[in-house]
N, C-alpha and C positions, 0 to 999 in steps of 0.2 A: 040634154046631156051636155056636161061641161068639159073643160079641157082635160080633166083627170082621165076620162075614158079614152081619149084619143092620143094622149102623150106616148111617144115611143118608149121613153124610159119607164113609164108606168106599165106598159104592156110587157116589157122585159122582166120587171120585178113581180108583177101580178099577172100570171099567165092565164088565170081563169077569167073569162069574159063576164060570168055572173058576179064574181067578186068585184070586178071593176065597175060594173053597173050599180051594184049595191052601194059602193063607196062614193061613186059619182052622185048618187041621189041622196046621200046622207046630208045631215044638217050642216056640216062644215066642208062638204065636198067641193065647194067652189074654190077653196084655198089649199086643198090637199095636194094638187099637182105641184104647186110651188114649194110646198113643204117637202115633197119627195125629192125634188131637184136639189133643194138645199142640203138635205141629209146625204144625198149621193155625192155632192160636191165636197162635203166634209169628211168623206172617206168611210161612211157607214156601209156595212155589207148589206146584201139584199135582205137577209134575215132581220138585221137591225132596222132597216127601213120599214119592213112589213110590220114589225112589232110596234114601232112608233106610230104608224098610221092606224093600226088597230086601236091603240090607246086613244088617239084623237077622235076616231070614229065613236068609241064608247063615250068619251067626254061630250061629243056633239049630240049623241042620243039623249044624254042627261039634260043638256042645255035646251033641247027641243021640248022635252017634257016640262021644263021650267018656264017655257015661253020666252027664252032669251034669244033674239036674233043675232047672227054673227057680228052685225055692226055695233051691237051693244055689249060685246064681250069685254070683260075687264079682268084684271089680275085678281080680283076678289073671288071669282068663280072657281079658280083652280083649287085653293085650300078648302073651299066649301065642298067641292066634288070629292076630294080626298078624304075629308073627315066625316062628312055626313052621308055620302052615298056609298062609297066602297065598302064600309063595314056591314052594310045591310043590302049589298048589291045582289039582285036576282036576275040580272041581265043574262040572256042566253049566250053561249059560246058563239064565236071566238072572242068575246069581250075580255081583255085582260083584267084581272082583279087583284093582283099583287100590288100592295100599296107602294112599296119602294120602287118597283119598276114603272108604275104609272107616274109617280112623282118625277122620276128622271126624264121620262118621255115628254111629259107636259112642261117641264122646265125648258127643254129644248124647243118645244112648240111656242112657248111664250117668247123666248129669245128670237125665234123666227118672226113672230108677229111684231115684236118691237122693231126689228130691222125694217119693217114695211109700214110702221105706224098703224098697225092693224089691231091694236088693243089699248084699252083705256087704263092708264096707270092710276090706281086707287090705293090709298092707305086704309088699312082695316080700321084703324082708330088712331088718329094723330095725337089726341090727348086722352089718357086713361081717365075713366069716369070714377073709379073707386079711389077714395082718399089714400089708401095704402099704395095703389099703383102710381098715383101722382107723386107721392113722396119718393118712391123708388126711382121713378123717371127723373125727378129733379136731382136726386143723388147721383144718378148716372151722368147727367149733364155736367154736374160739378166735377166728377172724376175725369171727364174727358176734357173740359174746357179750362178748368183751373189747375187740376193735378197732372193732366197730360198723360193719363194711363192708357194702355192698350186695351183693345176690345176684350181679350181673354182675362186680363186682370180685373177689368170692370165687371165682367160676368161673375167672377168668383166673389167679388165684394157685394154685388147686388144680391147674390144668393145668401150670403151671410147676413146681410141686413134684413132680408125678408124672413129668414129663419128666426132671427132675434125678435122681430115684431110679432111673428106668429106665436113664438114661445111666451112672450110677455103679455100680449093682448088677445091671444087666441083669435077668434073671429069678431071680437068686439071692436068698439071705437078706439081710436088711437088717442090716448091721454098721455102725451109725451111729457107734460109737466109733472106727472106723477112718477116718473122714473127715479129710482134711488140706486145708490152705489151698491147696496147689499144685493139687489136683484141682479145687477151686472156681475158681481162676484159669484153669485150662485150659479149663473149660467156658465161662466168659465170653468168653475170647479166641477159642474156636472158633465160638461163636454170633455174635460181633461181626462175623465175615466175611459173615454171611448177613443181618444186620439193619441197619436205619438207626439214626440217633441216637436217635429216639424209642423204637424197639424195644429198643435196648441199655439205655436207662435203665429201661424197664419190666421187663426181665429182671433187672437189678441190684436194683431195689426188691423184686420178688417173691422173688428168691433170698434177700435179707437177711431179709425177713419170715419165710420158712420156717425159716431157720437160727436166727433169734431165738426162734421158737416151740419148736424142738428144745432150745435152751438153757434157755428158760423152764420147759419141762416136765421137765427133768432127763435128756433123752435124749442130750444132747450137751454136751461140756465148753464152758464159757463162752469167748468170744473169737473164735470162728471167723466169726461174722456180720460182725464189724468188719473182717475181712480180705478181704471181697469187693471186687474192683477197682472203683474209683470212675471212671466215664467222665468225659471232659473236659466241663466245663460247657458246655451249648449256648448259642448266641447268643440274645439276648432274642427272644421270639416277635414276629412283626409285629403291628401294631395290628389288633384284631379287625375283621372286615368288618361294617359296619352299614348300615342303611337310611337314606336321606335322608327328611326329613319328607314330601315328596311321594310317594315310594315307599311309605312306611308307610301313608299314608292310602289310596292306591290299593289296597294289599294288603287292608286291612280292609274297604273298600267292595266288594271282589270276592265277599263272602259275602252272598248275599241273605237278608234277614230276613223274607221273606214266606212261607217254608215252615218246617215244624218242623225239618227237618234243617239248613236255613240258620241258624235261630236257635241250634241246638246248636253248629254250627261257628263262628259268630260269637262266641259266649260263650267257646268254647275259645281262639280267637285272642286275645281280650282278656286271658284268663288268661296266655297266653304273652307278650303284648306289653306289658301294663301291670302285671302282677305278676311278670314275669320267671321264670315257673315252667318247670321241665323237663317234657318230655312225660310221663314216668313219674309226676310229681307231679300232673299234670292228671288222668290217668286214675285215680289213687289217691284222688281226692276223693270223699267220701261226703256224703249229705244231712245228716249230723250235724256236718260239719266247718265249716259256715257259721253264724255267730252273727248273725242279722239285726238283733237289737237293738243289739249293740255294733258292727256292721259290721266284723267280723273273720273271717278264714279260718284254720283250723288245718290245717297240713300234717303228716301222720303218716308217709306212705310217701315219705321223702326219700332222697337218695343216701347221706347219712351216717347214716341211720336216727335222726335227731334231730328232734324235733318243732319246728316253727316256727309262730309266730302273726303273721299279716300283717294290716295294715289293708286294708279293702276299699274301693277307690275307688267313687264314685257310679256311674260309667259301667259298671264291671264288675258291681256289684250289680244295676243295672237290667237288664243283659243276662242275668244268671243268673236273675233273678226272672221275666223274660219267657219264658225257656226252660222254667222249671218250670211256669208257668201254661199256656202255649200250645204248647210244643214237645215236652216229654218224654212218652214213651208212658205212658199211665195204666194199662196192663195189666201192667206189670212190677212185680215185688216185690223187685227188686234195690235195695240202698241206695247203689250207685254213682251219682254225680251225672250222669255222661255215659254214655249207653248207646246200643246199636245201634238204628237206625230201620229197618234191613232185616234179614231173617232172619240169625241168630237175634235177633229183636226183643226188646229189653229186657236183653240181655246187656251187661256192662260193656265199654267200649272198651279197646283195647290201645294201648300207646305207639306201636307201628308204625303203627296207623291214624291217629293224630294226625300223625305224620311225613309220611305219604302225603298228608294233607289240606294240609299246609303246602307240600309240593313242587308239588302240582297248582296251588295258588293262585299261587305264584311263577311257574309256567309261564304261567298265564292272564294275569298282569300283565306278562310280559316281563322279569321281574327275574332277573338272573343269580345266583341263590342256590339252595340246596337244603335246608339243614338248619334245623330250628326253633331251633337255638341262636343264629342270627343275630338273632332277636327279643329274646332274652335279652341278647346283647351290645349291641344298640341301646339297650335300656332303661338298662343300666348306664352306657354312655358318655354318654348324654344327661343322666342323673342327675348324673354327675360334672361335666359342663360347666355345669350349673345350680347348682353349689356344694355338692352332697351330699358328705359326707366318706367316705373309703374304708371306715371302720369301719361306718358305717350301710349302705353298699352291700353290704359283706361279710355283714352280718347278714341283710339281706333276700334275698341270693342263696343263703345257707346255706353260705358258705365258712368253713372252719375257720381259715384263716390269711389275713392280708392279702396274702401273696404271690400268692395266686390271684386277687386282685382288682386288683392294681396294673396289669395289662395294660389295664384299662379307663381308666386315667388318662393315656393317651398324649396327646401334644401335637398339636392339630389344626393342620397346617401352613398351611392356608389362612387360619385365624384369626390365626396368628402372622404371616403375611405381611402381612395387613391392618393389624395392630397395630404393625409395625415402623416406626420413625421414619426419615425421610430422612436421609442422611448430610450433616452440616453442610458448607456450602461455605465455603472459606477463601480470602480474596483474597490473591494473591501480593504 
């Protein structure tokens, strides 16, 4: 019998002696005690701990049937368990079988094993074998290393490139030297019937990017990328929706600073509202990115993957410092600035979590808005109204060209109406 059966914490969570005996004798029972203690330290409830342990027990039963000892456990076994075993699982209860729940529990289990060097790190396939996959992988490296595009933009362009290859060559061999301009035009015209103006422009940009890569790498004769049909220039976008000063103050005041979570959320909202950061940039902040002496903040994980150095306003610095002193969990060893306060405690936040916080705050305040980008638009518009130049705004927002910033320079019709002079009266 191992430590799982005798652990006081385990006895508190698993009150049945028969259950403890069964888990202690399971294939991964030798490491379950440490896993329970890790989950408890991260703030998981007793029910959450029991669910995670049941998933790991189920996973261990599958490993035992496969003849995989715990010392040979690798990261490859988790996706194999999820994709090959769960859809056809006939294991008796209480083995959890919901794929999403099992994936989340095993992700936490893998992180626990990594912290103890108890799992082998294996890549499923470092170099794709199929020619089509190798080409897409090379294109992705080009987008990252040469173009400096973010992961999300690269994902969309990879998808477009694969769809183009599947449309032109189906499942056959890639004969890139046979590509012709009429085929590219036919694809754009065919997709144009299914897409709106924004989708058409995204398709054209992605298709040109892929063809330029093929030309750049010598896989295609030069000139074809320039023959992709250019869609009609769209009308100028409407002025961005912004918050009025009263709405802005009501929004910030909706985050109570009397609790650790409230201090965290308030500091996040100041980063969005007064530094005009994107959600991904906020969650990418680390403890090393703030220079308290110089009152500056360094952004590393940006949309364009270019570092930016921003001045740190006093109100933002005060909120960040208050969160570090009184709100941030002291038990976490993560270097991320903003972390979870609920299980898994201490793990870095995601951009989706920040977006949800913003949407809920808008709903509390009765503001008809949903996206965190509205705070970014509000800052940029107010800055331009107060006399800031477009170049300065573009630098702070991280825009590569002024064209992305000009939409914030729209004319405020109400201000223009108040400034209009009355028409002079002329006596007959």
